[in-house]
C-alpha positions in Angstrom: 101.2 151.9 141.6 104.9 152.2 141.0 108.0 150.5 142.4 110.7 152.6 144.1 114.3 151.7 143.8 116.7 153.1 146.3 120.0 151.7 145.1 121.9 155.0 145.5 120.1 157.3 147.9 122.6 160.1 147.2 121.3 160.6 143.7 117.6 160.5 144.3 114.7 158.1 143.9 113.9 156.0 140.8 110.3 154.9 140.3 109.3 152.4 137.7 105.6 152.2 136.8 103.8 148.9 136.8 102.8 149.7 133.2 106.4 149.8 132.2 107.0 146.4 133.8 104.0 145.1 131.9 105.3 146.4 128.6 108.7 144.8 129.2 107.1 141.5 130.2 104.8 141.5 127.2 107.6 142.2 124.7 109.8 139.6 126.3 107.1 137.0 126.1 106.4 137.9 122.4 110.0 137.3 121.5 109.6 133.5 122.1 108.9 131.4 119.0 105.4 129.8 119.3 103.8 132.7 121.1 101.2 134.1 118.8 99.4 136.6 121.0 99.3 138.1 124.4 95.6 137.8 125.1 93.9 141.1 125.7 90.4 139.9 126.7 87.2 141.2 125.3 87.8 144.9 126.0 91.3 144.8 124.5 90.0 143.1 121.4 87.3 145.8 120.9 89.9 148.5 121.4 92.1 146.9 118.8 89.2 146.7 116.3 88.3 150.3 116.9 91.7 151.9 117.0 93.8 149.4 115.1 96.4 149.5 117.9 97.4 146.5 120.1 98.1 147.2 123.7 100.7 144.6 124.9 100.0 145.3 128.5 96.3 144.1 128.5 97.3 140.4 128.9 99.9 141.1 131.5 99.4 141.7 135.3 102.1 142.8 137.6 102.0 142.6 141.4 104.8 144.4 143.2 105.2 143.6 146.9 107.9 144.6 149.3 110.7 142.4 148.1 109.3 140.5 145.1 107.3 140.9 141.9 104.8 138.5 140.5 104.0 138.6 136.8 100.9 137.0 135.2 100.6 136.5 131.4 97.7 135.3 129.4 99.0 134.0 126.1 98.0 132.3 122.9 100.3 129.7 121.4 100.7 128.4 117.8 99.1 125.0 117.1 101.7 122.2 117.1 104.2 123.7 119.6 105.2 121.8 122.7 103.4 124.0 125.2 105.4 123.2 128.3 108.7 124.0 126.5 107.4 127.3 125.1 105.9 128.3 128.4 109.2 127.6 130.2 111.1 129.7 127.7 108.5 132.6 128.2 109.0 132.3 132.0 112.8 132.4 131.8 112.9 135.2 129.2 110.4 137.4 131.1 112.1 136.9 134.4 115.6 137.6 133.0 114.5 140.6 131.0 112.5 142.3 133.7 115.2 141.8 136.3 117.9 143.0 134.0 116.0 146.1 132.8 114.4 147.2 136.1 116.5 145.7 138.9 113.3 144.3 140.4 113.4 140.8 141.9 110.9 138.6 140.0 109.5 136.0 142.3 107.3 134.2 139.8 106.1 134.4 136.2 102.7 132.7 136.0 101.6 131.9 132.4 98.1 131.0 131.5 97.6 129.5 128.0 94.2 130.9 126.9 94.2 130.1 123.2 95.7 127.9 120.5 96.0 129.6 117.1 95.8 127.5 114.0 97.7 128.9 111.0 95.4 129.8 108.1 97.1 127.3 105.7 96.6 124.4 108.1 93.0 125.6 108.9 92.3 125.7 105.1 93.7 122.2 104.6 91.5 120.8 107.5 88.3 122.3 106.1 89.1 121.3 102.5 89.2 117.6 103.5 
């Protein structure tokens, strides 16, 4: 599915693929400090193991309706961060970035925290005790 923008009908039609919106949203979310990963689920993890390539769109779902866009993100956060503050920053940055780059109206950015990642140094200290 793709979104059609008709801002200037005299020049033609611009179509933006949902996958492009997913990439933009995934990159915008990853820019926020405290976000460690965009969860890819089981199949994305296997693909990453086999190919060595991460697909930033696997943890992002975009639903484009007539006048609005809804974005869903599955993320992993760093242990020790204030989750509500980090999630709010993700929502604001994703909304602003997608709207600026695509011209789409983002109605909502739903963030699901799926994982907390403990840094290896902290994890080693916990097991050493």
